[in-house]
C-alpha positions as a printed NumPy array, in Angstrom:
array([[ 44.982,  -8.811, 126.083],
       [ 46.726, -10.013, 129.549],
       [ 47.336, -13.252, 129.707],
       [ 45.336, -14.542, 132.838],
       [ 43.166, -17.5  , 132.144],
       [ 39.65 , -18.273, 133.561],
       [ 38.655, -21.92 , 132.961],
       [ 35.107, -21.397, 133.064],
       [ 35.384, -20.463, 129.244],
       [ 32.165, -18.046, 129.503],
       [ 31.529, -15.475, 126.643],
       [ 31.909, -12.055, 128.446],
       [ 31.889,  -8.414, 126.61 ],
       [ 35.279,  -6.877, 126.809],
       [ 33.513,  -3.404, 127.68 ],
       [ 32.815,  -5.156, 130.628],
       [ 36.288,  -6.485, 131.632],
       [ 37.549,  -3.488, 133.072],
       [ 40.989,  -4.565, 133.738],
       [ 41.584,  -6.074, 130.055],
       [ 42.075,  -4.79 , 126.362],
       [ 43.13 ,  -5.582, 123.101],
       [ 46.941,  -6.252, 122.934],
       [ 48.799,  -2.901, 121.906],
       [ 50.056,  -4.922, 118.897],
       [ 46.517,  -6.299, 117.381],
       [ 44.534,  -3.578, 115.808],
       [ 40.965,  -2.566, 117.984],
       [ 38.01 ,  -2.766, 115.804],
       [ 35.802,  -1.33 , 118.077],
       [ 34.058,   1.604, 116.296],
       [ 35.04 ,   0.452, 112.793],
       [ 32.583,   0.37 , 110.378],
       [ 31.094,  -2.959, 109.148],
       [ 31.219,  -3.227, 105.161],
       [ 29.497,  -6.094, 102.803],
       [ 30.693,  -7.798,  99.8  ],
       [ 29.591,  -4.679,  97.769],
       [ 31.986,  -2.531,  99.656],
       [ 28.808,  -0.876, 101.298],
       [ 28.744,   0.332, 105.099],
       [ 26.081,  -2.112, 106.839],
       [ 26.927,  -1.565, 110.621],
       [ 29.595,  -0.951, 112.911],
       [ 31.537,  -3.075, 115.59 ],
       [ 30.456,  -2.028, 118.921],
       [ 32.178,  -4.546, 121.149],
       [ 34.122,  -7.649, 121.141],
       [ 32.68 , -11.196, 122.994],
       [ 35.352, -13.006, 124.621],
       [ 35.515, -16.287, 125.527],
       [ 37.149, -16.129, 128.885],
       [ 38.573, -19.745, 129.112],
       [ 41.134, -18.887, 126.02 ],
       [ 41.231, -15.233, 126.595],
       [ 40.361, -14.701, 123.132],
       [ 37.756, -12.697, 120.746],
       [ 35.31 , -15.107, 119.822],
       [ 32.558, -12.804, 118.256],
       [ 32.418,  -9.256, 117.115],
       [ 29.388,  -7.281, 118.498],
       [ 27.996,  -5.709, 115.095],
       [ 25.294,  -3.237, 115.388],
       [ 23.633,  -2.927, 111.786],
       [ 22.164,   0.142, 110.247],
       [ 18.989,   0.471, 111.382],
       [ 17.643,   2.141, 108.551],
       [ 19.372,  -0.153, 105.461],
       [ 17.66 ,  -3.377, 107.657],
       [ 14.561,  -1.821, 108.499],
       [ 15.217,  -2.025, 112.392],
       [ 12.963,   0.377, 113.754],
       [ 11.282,  -2.016, 116.049],
       [ 14.13 ,  -4.79 , 116.403],
       [ 17.301,  -5.457, 118.023],
       [ 19.949,  -4.169, 115.738],
       [ 22.644,  -6.312, 117.105],
       [ 24.085,  -9.169, 115.639],
       [ 27.268, -11.32 , 116.353],
       [ 29.698, -12.231, 113.865],
       [ 32.058, -15.083, 114.68 ],
       [ 35.724, -13.373, 114.327],
       [ 36.697, -15.806, 111.486],
       [ 33.925, -14.592, 109.357],
       [ 35.188, -11.266, 109.545],
       [ 38.14 ,  -9.628, 107.917],
       [ 40.218,  -6.339, 108.411],
       [ 40.271,  -4.226, 105.323],
       [ 42.031,  -1.183, 106.365],
       [ 40.404,   0.47 , 108.966],
       [ 36.908,  -1.123, 107.913],
       [ 35.467,  -4.85 , 109.087],
       [ 34.711,  -6.959, 105.751],
       [ 31.622,  -9.228, 106.405],
       [ 30.482, -10.758, 102.962],
       [ 27.568, -13.014, 104.237],
       [ 25.681,  -9.88 , 105.606],
       [ 23.282,  -8.314, 103.06 ],
       [ 19.315,  -7.756, 103.43 ],
       [ 18.42 , -11.229, 102.23 ],
       [ 20.469, -12.577, 104.991],
       [ 18.817, -10.517, 107.821],
       [ 15.595, -11.278, 106.555],
       [ 16.267, -14.899, 107.17 ],
       [ 17.951, -14.192, 110.336],
       [ 15.218, -12.476, 111.561],
       [ 12.427, -15.01 , 111.843],
       [ 15.169, -17.827, 112.934],
       [ 16.176, -15.358, 115.912],
       [ 12.764, -14.492, 117.123],
       [ 11.659, -18.326, 117.202],
       [ 14.987, -19.242, 118.759],
       [ 14.399, -16.704, 121.562],
       [ 10.886, -17.567, 122.106],
       [ 11.819, -21.202, 122.265],
       [ 14.429, -20.173, 125.16 ],
       [ 11.984, -18.683, 127.197],
       [  9.324, -21.095, 126.508],
       [ 11.757, -23.677, 128.114],
       [ 12.974, -21.209, 130.591],
       [  9.539, -20.325, 132.039],
       [  8.099, -23.753, 131.876],
       [ 10.559, -26.175, 133.274],
       [  9.959, -28.076, 136.493],
       [ 10.76 , -26.223, 139.513],
       [ 11.404, -27.443, 143.157],
       [  9.419, -25.811, 146.068],
       [ 10.935, -26.582, 149.278],
       [  8.746, -23.842, 151.049],
       [  5.577, -25.461, 151.815],
       [  7.315, -28.767, 152.878],
       [ 10.054, -27.933, 155.571],
       [ 12.47 , -28.261, 153.275],
       [ 11.45 , -31.591, 151.323],
       [ 11.301, -31.392, 147.479],
       [  8.068, -30.728, 145.755],
       [  8.044, -30.336, 141.836],
       [  5.758, -27.381, 140.738],
       [  4.222, -27.351, 137.318],
       [  4.067, -24.01 , 135.445],
       [  0.893, -23.322, 134.114],
       [  0.491, -22.965, 130.383],
       [ -1.833, -20.494, 130.02 ],
       [ -1.974, -17.094, 128.042],
       [ -3.185, -14.014, 129.101],
       [ -6.345, -12.329, 126.963],
       [ -5.463,  -9.362, 125.186],
       [ -7.033,  -6.768, 122.984],
       [ -5.695,  -3.886, 120.941],
       [ -6.295,  -0.167, 122.445]])
């Protein structure tokens, strides 16, 4: 990859960084199958997640096999730290990923995502519009919407 550095250190998908690519001397694992410890294909590397401060790949974006992991109504993507992934020819070996691993991950990921959105939407937000610029704190309502099955 190019040696330009960004001090912000944010994470960005390599696919969105149009001016950058994997160095010619390094393997590009995008499109490679991902295999578990038993050698069975469990997914595919779809992108690299780059730490823009270091200009180095930090995670592999892996799309898991939807049928194998029963992902009909779930996000099939997981981020795998590059230090947990090992090149095996033109494949990537990630020993930890199997069905039991994902069954443990799914509820933890769902809980973390809900916690994030609850914190985000229930935070106090300053409202300056009603006071001519003076800051007023507006607390968000903590009500749910009633719903029923069709």
